[in-house]
N, CA and C atoms as an extended XYZ file, in Angstrom:
363
Properties=species:S:1:pos:R:3:atomname:S:1:resname:S:1:resid:I:1 pbc="F F F"
N       -52.580     -105.413        1.916 N   MET     1
C       -52.614     -103.959        1.869 CA  MET     1
C       -53.287     -103.519        0.575 C   MET     1
N       -54.212     -102.599        0.687 N   GLU     2
C       -54.957     -102.125       -0.475 CA  GLU     2
C       -54.130     -101.113       -1.253 C   GLU     2
N       -54.085     -101.268       -2.558 N   MET     3
C       -53.341     -100.348       -3.415 CA  MET     3
C       -54.217      -99.143       -3.749 C   MET     3
N       -53.618      -97.971       -3.762 N   THR     4
C       -54.331      -96.762       -4.136 CA  THR     4
C       -54.473      -96.734       -5.656 C   THR     4
N       -55.699      -96.543       -6.170 N   PRO     5
C       -55.860      -96.485       -7.617 CA  PRO     5
C       -55.166      -95.244       -8.176 C   PRO     5
N       -54.748      -95.309       -9.431 N   PRO     6
C       -54.076      -94.136      -10.011 CA  PRO     6
C       -55.049      -92.972      -10.156 C   PRO     6
N       -54.480      -91.785      -10.215 N   TRP     7
C       -55.287      -90.579      -10.417 CA  TRP     7
C       -55.999      -90.667      -11.752 C   TRP     7
N       -57.209      -90.151      -11.780 N   GLN     8
C       -57.969      -90.072      -13.021 CA  GLN     8
C       -58.495      -88.653      -13.155 C   GLN     8
N       -58.033      -87.969      -14.188 N   ILE     9
C       -58.483      -86.602      -14.437 CA  ILE     9
C       -59.046      -86.560      -15.846 C   ILE     9
N       -60.277      -86.098      -15.975 N   SER    10
C       -60.930      -86.011      -17.275 CA  SER    10
C       -61.357      -84.586      -17.538 C   SER    10
N       -61.131      -84.149      -18.737 N   ILE    11
C       -61.626      -82.850      -19.181 CA  ILE    11
C       -62.836      -83.148      -20.051 C   ILE    11
N       -64.003      -82.717      -19.604 N   ARG    12
C       -65.250      -83.060      -20.276 CA  ARG    12
C       -65.809      -81.886      -21.063 C   ARG    12
N       -65.073      -81.410      -22.019 N   THR    13
C       -65.577      -80.308      -22.820 CA  THR    13
C       -64.866      -80.287      -24.157 C   THR    13
N       -65.534      -79.841      -25.150 N   GLN    14
C       -64.933      -79.659      -26.462 CA  GLN    14
C       -64.477      -78.221      -26.654 C   GLN    14
N       -64.934      -77.348      -25.762 N   ASN    15
C       -64.731      -75.925      -25.922 CA  ASN    15
C       -63.355      -75.470      -25.458 C   ASN    15
N       -63.084      -75.607      -24.183 N   TRP    16
C       -61.815      -75.148      -23.624 CA  TRP    16
C       -61.669      -75.683      -22.213 C   TRP    16
N       -60.498      -75.528      -21.638 N   HIS    17
C       -60.293      -75.931      -20.255 CA  HIS    17
C       -59.257      -75.021      -19.610 C   HIS    17
N       -59.573      -74.532      -18.421 N   PRO    18
C       -58.623      -73.671      -17.714 CA  PRO    18
C       -57.467      -74.503      -17.160 C   PRO    18
N       -56.277      -73.903      -17.034 N   PRO    19
C       -55.151      -74.629      -16.450 CA  PRO    19
C       -55.464      -75.018      -15.011 C   PRO    19
N       -55.173      -76.274      -14.668 N   THR    20
C       -55.544      -76.815      -13.367 CA  THR    20
C       -54.397      -77.616      -12.780 C   THR    20
N       -54.136      -77.405      -11.488 N   ASP    21
C       -53.151      -78.184      -10.740 CA  ASP    21
C       -53.888      -79.039       -9.720 C   ASP    21
N       -53.424      -80.274       -9.542 N   VAL    22
C       -53.924      -81.148       -8.486 CA  VAL    22
C       -52.701      -81.553       -7.669 C   VAL    22
N       -52.729      -81.230       -6.379 N   ILE    23
C       -51.582      -81.434       -5.504 CA  ILE    23
C       -52.032      -82.284       -4.319 C   ILE    23
N       -51.240      -83.273       -3.953 N   GLU    24
C       -51.570      -84.131       -2.824 CA  GLU    24
C       -50.492      -84.030       -1.759 C   GLU    24
N       -50.921      -83.851       -0.513 N   THR    25
C       -50.032      -83.906        0.643 CA  THR    25
C       -50.507      -85.062        1.519 C   THR    25
N       -49.847      -85.273        2.639 N   ASP    26
C       -50.282      -86.325        3.559 CA  ASP    26
C       -51.657      -86.033        4.140 C   ASP    26
N       -51.999      -84.740        4.281 N   GLU    27
C       -53.242      -84.364        4.944 CA  GLU    27
C       -54.404      -84.059        3.999 C   GLU    27
N       -54.120      -83.621        2.767 N   ALA    28
C       -55.217      -83.147        1.905 CA  ALA    28
C       -54.845      -83.224        0.429 C   ALA    28
N       -55.874      -83.056       -0.382 N   ILE    29
C       -55.730      -82.908       -1.824 CA  ILE    29
C       -56.165      -81.484       -2.144 C   ILE    29
N       -55.372      -80.796       -2.952 N   PHE    30
C       -55.654      -79.416       -3.315 CA  PHE    30
C       -55.840      -79.333       -4.823 C   PHE    30
N       -56.890      -78.634       -5.239 N   VAL    31
C       -57.125      -78.366       -6.651 CA  VAL    31
C       -57.053      -76.860       -6.813 C   VAL    31
N       -56.253      -76.428       -7.777 N   ARG    32
C       -56.095      -74.994       -8.052 CA  ARG    32
C       -56.328      -74.781       -9.545 C   ARG    32
N       -57.327      -73.964       -9.852 N   MET    33
C       -57.712      -73.705      -11.236 CA  MET    33
C       -57.548      -72.216      -11.518 C   MET    33
N       -56.776      -71.896      -12.555 N   GLU    34
C       -56.569      -70.500      -12.935 CA  GLU    34
C       -57.663      -70.103      -13.918 C   GLU    34
N       -58.544      -69.212      -13.461 N   ILE    35
C       -59.696      -68.877      -14.287 CA  ILE    35
C       -60.246      -67.503      -13.904 C   ILE    35
N       -59.675      -66.489      -14.473 N   ALA    36
C       -60.081      -65.109      -14.168 CA  ALA    36
C       -61.413      -64.775      -14.833 C   ALA    36
N       -62.047      -63.740      -14.312 N   GLY    37
C       -63.247      -63.204      -14.943 CA  GLY    37
C       -64.526      -63.938      -14.633 C   GLY    37
N       -64.555      -64.672      -13.533 N   MET    38
C       -65.781      -65.369      -13.152 CA  MET    38
C       -66.232      -64.909      -11.775 C   MET    38
N       -67.395      -65.374      -11.377 N   ARG    39
C       -67.927      -65.104      -10.039 CA  ARG    39
C       -68.186      -66.445       -9.355 C   ARG    39
N       -68.350      -66.405       -8.056 N   GLU    40
C       -68.580      -67.637       -7.311 CA  GLU    40
C       -69.780      -68.415       -7.851 C   GLU    40
N       -70.824      -67.707       -8.239 N   GLU    41
C       -72.038      -68.377       -8.720 CA  GLU    41
C       -71.883      -68.976      -10.115 C   GLU    41
N       -70.758      -68.728      -10.794 N   ASP    42
C       -70.515      -69.303      -12.126 CA  ASP    42
C       -69.984      -70.729      -12.057 C   ASP    42
N       -69.668      -71.205      -10.841 N   PHE    43
C       -69.127      -72.545      -10.659 CA  PHE    43
C       -70.168      -73.477      -10.073 C   PHE    43
N       -70.074      -74.747      -10.439 N   LYS    44
C       -70.849      -75.810       -9.805 CA  LYS    44
C       -69.838      -76.902       -9.463 C   LYS    44
N       -69.677      -77.159       -8.165 N   ILE    45
C       -68.701      -78.134       -7.704 CA  ILE    45
C       -69.451      -79.217       -6.950 C   ILE    45
N       -69.241      -80.480       -7.350 N   GLU    46
C       -69.911      -81.605       -6.717 CA  GLU    46
C       -68.885      -82.671       -6.365 C   GLU    46
N       -69.117      -83.329       -5.251 N   LEU    47
C       -68.277      -84.437       -4.831 CA  LEU    47
C       -69.191      -85.613       -4.556 C   LEU    47
N       -69.085      -86.637       -5.386 N   ALA    48
C       -69.898      -87.845       -5.231 CA  ALA    48
C       -68.940      -89.019       -5.078 C   ALA    48
N       -68.911      -89.597       -3.883 N   GLY    49
C       -67.958      -90.676       -3.629 CA  GLY    49
C       -66.550      -90.134       -3.740 C   GLY    49
N       -65.797      -90.677       -4.662 N   GLN    50
C       -64.421      -90.235       -4.871 CA  GLN    50
C       -64.261      -89.510       -6.204 C   GLN    50
N       -65.341      -88.911       -6.698 N   LEU    51
C       -65.303      -88.184       -7.958 CA  LEU    51
C       -65.643      -86.718       -7.715 C   LEU    51
N       -64.678      -85.846       -7.955 N   LEU    52
C       -64.877      -84.403       -7.846 CA  LEU    52
C       -65.188      -83.869       -9.231 C   LEU    52
N       -66.306      -83.159       -9.361 N   GLN    53
C       -66.710      -82.582      -10.638 CA  GLN    53
C       -66.754      -81.069      -10.504 C   GLN    53
N       -66.098      -80.389      -11.448 N   ILE    54
C       -66.075      -78.931      -11.473 CA  ILE    54
C       -66.625      -78.497      -12.828 C   ILE    54
N       -67.719      -77.764      -12.793 N   HIS    55
C       -68.341      -77.227      -14.002 CA  HIS    55
C       -68.356      -75.709      -13.881 C   HIS    55
N       -68.301      -75.041      -15.010 N   GLY    56
C       -68.397      -73.596      -14.987 CA  GLY    56
C       -68.658      -73.038      -16.361 C   GLY    56
N       -69.052      -71.782      -16.365 N   VAL    57
C       -69.273      -71.069      -17.620 CA  VAL    57
C       -68.677      -69.681      -17.472 C   VAL    57
N       -67.762      -69.357      -18.356 N   ARG    58
C       -67.233      -67.989      -18.405 CA  ARG    58
C       -67.847      -67.348      -19.637 C   ARG    58
N       -68.624      -66.289      -19.398 N   THR    59
C       -69.345      -65.654      -20.497 CA  THR    59
C       -68.471      -64.638      -21.213 C   THR    59
N       -68.705      -64.552      -22.490 N   ASP    60
C       -67.987      -63.620      -23.349 CA  ASP    60
C       -68.553      -62.220      -23.142 C   ASP    60
N       -67.793      -61.229      -23.546 N   ILE    61
C       -68.296      -59.860      -23.480 CA  ILE    61
C       -69.453      -59.720      -24.464 C   ILE    61
N       -70.431      -58.935      -24.094 N   ALA    62
C       -71.631      -58.805      -24.918 CA  ALA    62
C       -71.350      -58.064      -26.217 C   ALA    62
N       -70.499      -57.077      -26.139 N   GLU    63
C       -70.238      -56.245      -27.308 CA  GLU    63
C       -69.027      -56.780      -28.071 C   GLU    63
N       -69.234      -57.165      -29.305 N   ARG    64
C       -68.144      -57.673      -30.151 CA  ARG    64
C       -67.627      -56.544      -31.030 C   ARG    64
N       -66.335      -56.533      -31.182 N   ARG    65
C       -65.684      -55.575      -32.076 CA  ARG    65
C       -64.778      -56.344      -33.004 C   ARG    65
N       -64.024      -55.655      -33.797 N   ALA    66
C       -63.080      -56.306      -34.700 CA  ALA    66
C       -61.852      -56.724      -33.891 C   ALA    66
N       -61.755      -58.005      -33.559 N   PHE    67
C       -60.624      -58.502      -32.790 CA  PHE    67
C       -59.412      -58.657      -33.698 C   PHE    67
N       -58.280      -58.243      -33.213 N   HIS    68
C       -57.022      -58.448      -33.925 CA  HIS    68
C       -56.316      -59.680      -33.383 C   HIS    68
N       -56.637      -60.009      -32.151 N   GLN    69
C       -56.102      -61.219      -31.520 CA  GLN    69
C       -57.099      -61.624      -30.441 C   GLN    69
N       -57.373      -62.934      -30.351 N   MET    70
C       -58.317      -63.409      -29.334 CA  MET    70
C       -57.795      -64.719      -28.761 C   MET    70
N       -57.243      -64.662      -27.552 N   GLU    71
C       -56.693      -65.843      -26.911 CA  GLU    71
C       -57.462      -66.249      -25.650 C   GLU    71
N       -58.245      -65.355      -25.095 N   ILE    72
C       -58.995      -65.656      -23.883 CA  ILE    72
C       -60.226      -66.470      -24.269 C   ILE    72
N       -60.349      -67.644      -23.649 N   ARG    73
C       -61.437      -68.555      -23.990 CA  ARG    73
C       -62.664      -68.281      -23.139 C   ARG    73
N       -63.819      -68.541      -23.719 N   PHE    74
C       -65.097      -68.363      -23.046 CA  PHE    74
C       -65.953      -69.591      -23.284 C   PHE    74
N       -66.995      -69.704      -22.506 N   GLY    75
C       -67.939      -70.801      -22.674 CA  GLY    75
C       -67.897      -71.755      -21.508 C   GLY    75
N       -68.436      -72.935      -21.729 N   GLU    76
C       -68.568      -73.939      -20.678 CA  GLU    76
C       -67.330      -74.818      -20.606 C   GLU    76
N       -66.987      -75.233      -19.394 N   PHE    77
C       -65.917      -76.204      -19.193 CA  PHE    77
C       -66.351      -77.177      -18.107 C   PHE    77
N       -65.732      -78.338      -18.079 N   ALA    78
C       -66.037      -79.340      -17.060 CA  ALA    78
C       -64.799      -80.197      -16.821 C   ALA    78
N       -64.510      -80.438      -15.555 N   TYR    79
C       -63.414      -81.303      -15.128 CA  TYR    79
C       -63.972      -82.386      -14.228 C   TYR    79
N       -63.405      -83.563      -14.305 N   GLU    80
C       -63.693      -84.630      -13.366 CA  GLU    80
C       -62.366      -85.148      -12.850 C   GLU    80
N       -62.249      -85.230      -11.547 N   ILE    81
C       -61.024      -85.705      -10.921 CA  ILE    81
C       -61.390      -86.880      -10.021 C   ILE    81
N       -60.884      -88.056      -10.361 N   GLY    82
C       -61.086      -89.240       -9.536 CA  GLY    82
C       -60.078      -89.226       -8.406 C   GLY    82
N       -60.557      -89.087       -7.189 N   LEU    83
C       -59.673      -88.999       -6.032 CA  LEU    83
C       -59.165      -90.381       -5.645 C   LEU    83
N       -57.935      -90.471       -5.134 N   PRO    84
C       -57.358      -91.782       -4.823 CA  PRO    84
C       -57.862      -92.396       -3.520 C   PRO    84
N       -58.644      -91.661       -2.747 N   GLY    85
C       -59.149      -92.185       -1.486 CA  GLY    85
C       -60.239      -91.294       -0.936 C   GLY    85
N       -60.850      -91.704        0.169 N   PRO    86
C       -61.952      -90.917        0.745 CA  PRO    86
C       -61.466      -89.622        1.389 C   PRO    86
N       -62.357      -88.630        1.388 N   VAL    87
C       -62.077      -87.334        2.013 CA  VAL    87
C       -63.195      -87.014        3.004 C   VAL    87
N       -62.899      -86.085        3.906 N   HIS    88
C       -63.908      -85.626        4.872 CA  HIS    88
C       -64.865      -84.682        4.141 C   HIS    88
N       -66.060      -85.146        3.835 N   LEU    89
C       -67.013      -84.361        3.056 CA  LEU    89
C       -67.393      -83.058        3.740 C   LEU    89
N       -67.554      -83.089        5.055 N   ASN    90
C       -67.997      -81.887        5.773 CA  ASN    90
C       -66.874      -80.879        5.995 C   ASN    90
N       -65.656      -81.180        5.556 N   GLN    91
C       -64.540      -80.260        5.727 CA  GLN    91
C       -63.987      -79.736        4.396 C   GLN    91
N       -64.615      -80.103        3.282 N   VAL    92
C       -64.163      -79.635        1.976 CA  VAL    92
C       -64.417      -78.138        1.871 C   VAL    92
N       -63.435      -77.402        1.355 N   GLU    93
C       -63.556      -75.947        1.220 CA  GLU    93
C       -63.257      -75.546       -0.219 C   GLU    93
N       -64.012      -74.569       -0.730 N   ALA    94
C       -63.755      -73.995       -2.051 CA  ALA    94
C       -63.744      -72.481       -1.906 C   ALA    94
N       -62.769      -71.850       -2.551 N   LEU    95
C       -62.613      -70.402       -2.481 CA  LEU    95
C       -62.225      -69.888       -3.860 C   LEU    95
N       -62.908      -68.851       -4.322 N   TYR    96
C       -62.553      -68.203       -5.574 CA  TYR    96
C       -62.052      -66.811       -5.249 C   TYR    96
N       -60.777      -66.553       -5.579 N   GLU    97
C       -60.169      -65.283       -5.225 CA  GLU    97
C       -59.038      -64.969       -6.197 C   GLU    97
N       -58.979      -63.722       -6.631 N   ASN    98
C       -57.909      -63.235       -7.511 CA  ASN    98
C       -57.707      -64.100       -8.755 C   ASN    98
N       -58.808      -64.579       -9.325 N   GLY    99
C       -58.736      -65.342      -10.565 CA  GLY    99
C       -58.396      -66.810      -10.398 C   GLY    99
N       -58.339      -67.293       -9.159 N   PHE   100
C       -58.046      -68.703       -8.899 CA  PHE   100
C       -59.179      -69.336       -8.114 C   PHE   100
N       -59.608      -70.519       -8.554 N   LEU   101
C       -60.515      -71.350       -7.780 CA  LEU   101
C       -59.634      -72.339       -7.031 C   LEU   101
N       -59.771      -72.381       -5.709 N   ARG   102
C       -58.972      -73.284       -4.873 CA  ARG   102
C       -59.923      -74.181       -4.089 C   ARG   102
N       -59.670      -75.475       -4.176 N   ILE   103
C       -60.489      -76.450       -3.458 CA  ILE   103
C       -59.557      -77.272       -2.573 C   ILE   103
N       -59.923      -77.378       -1.295 N   ARG   104
C       -59.152      -78.180       -0.331 CA  ARG   104
C       -60.016      -79.343        0.106 C   ARG   104
N       -59.499      -80.562       -0.071 N   LEU   105
C       -60.209      -81.786        0.273 CA  LEU   105
C       -59.398      -82.556        1.323 C   LEU   105
N       -59.715      -82.394        2.614 N   PRO   106
C       -58.968      -83.096        3.657 CA  PRO   106
C       -59.152      -84.616        3.538 C   PRO   106
N       -58.057      -85.336        3.533 N   LYS   107
C       -58.095      -86.786        3.392 CA  LYS   107
C       -58.469      -87.452        4.713 C   LYS   107
N       -59.255      -88.514        4.607 N   MET   108
C       -59.563      -89.318        5.783 CA  MET   108
C       -58.329      -90.165        6.071 C   MET   108
N       -57.919      -90.152        7.311 N   GLN   109
C       -56.755      -90.936        7.709 CA  GLN   109
C       -57.218      -92.309        8.189 C   GLN   109
N       -56.436      -93.340        7.924 N   PRO   110
C       -56.817      -94.671        8.409 CA  PRO   110
C       -56.887      -94.685        9.935 C   PRO   110
N       -57.842      -95.386       10.440 N   LEU   111
C       -58.003      -95.508       11.880 CA  LEU   111
C       -56.983      -96.516       12.395 C   LEU   111
N       -56.135      -96.084       13.294 N   GLN   112
C       -55.141      -96.962       13.901 CA  GLN   112
C       -55.759      -97.632       15.123 C   GLN   112
N       -55.819      -98.938       15.124 N   ILE   113
C       -56.432      -99.680       16.209 CA  ILE   113
C       -55.319     -100.321       17.036 C   ILE   113
N       -55.216      -99.926       18.295 N   PRO   114
C       -54.171     -100.525       19.125 CA  PRO   114
C       -54.505     -101.963       19.502 C   PRO   114
N       -53.491     -102.769       19.593 N   VAL   115
C       -53.655     -104.164       20.002 CA  VAL   115
C       -53.191     -104.279       21.443 C   VAL   115
N       -54.076     -104.822       22.269 N   GLU   116
C       -53.746     -104.966       23.685 CA  GLU   116
C       -53.254     -106.377       23.958 C   GLU   116
N       -52.391     -106.501       24.915 N   ASP   117
C       -51.870     -107.793       25.333 CA  ASP   117
C       -52.675     -108.265       26.539 C   ASP   117
N       -53.453     -109.343       26.367 N   ASN   118
C       -54.283     -109.864       27.447 CA  ASN   118
C       -53.647     -111.070       28.136 C   ASN   118
N       -52.407     -111.344       27.851 N   ASN   119
C       -51.723     -112.465       28.484 CA  ASN   119
C       -51.273     -112.075       29.881 C   ASN   119
N       -51.754     -112.776       30.907 N   PRO   120
C       -51.274     -112.481       32.258 CA  PRO   120
C       -49.842     -112.989       32.422 C   PRO   120
N       -49.098     -112.278       33.165 N   GLU   121
C       -47.700     -112.683       33.371 CA  GLU   121
C       -47.489     -113.300       34.692 C   GLU   121
């Protein structure tokens, strides 16, 4: 029996990273990233083999003033998530809504092969 490799999640940025959840069910893997203030075209999502890459840029406001407090991060971010198994590439969905990027990756299920009994009785 083949062992599932452990999850591998990498944050590939020195700047900042949005809070991200990775959830696995029997049917799919879900990625949920909390990142307000972006548009769909600000994201680049790629799936190569079992590596999901999420890149994005959240731009700062053009007009700077005297900030008294600044906690909202801006700039480029990148995540890499090593998936534990294959997914259906043509069924992957990504949706950005209400400040959350949600990605659904349906898992490929093992093919169950029935064994027939060819012994005559």
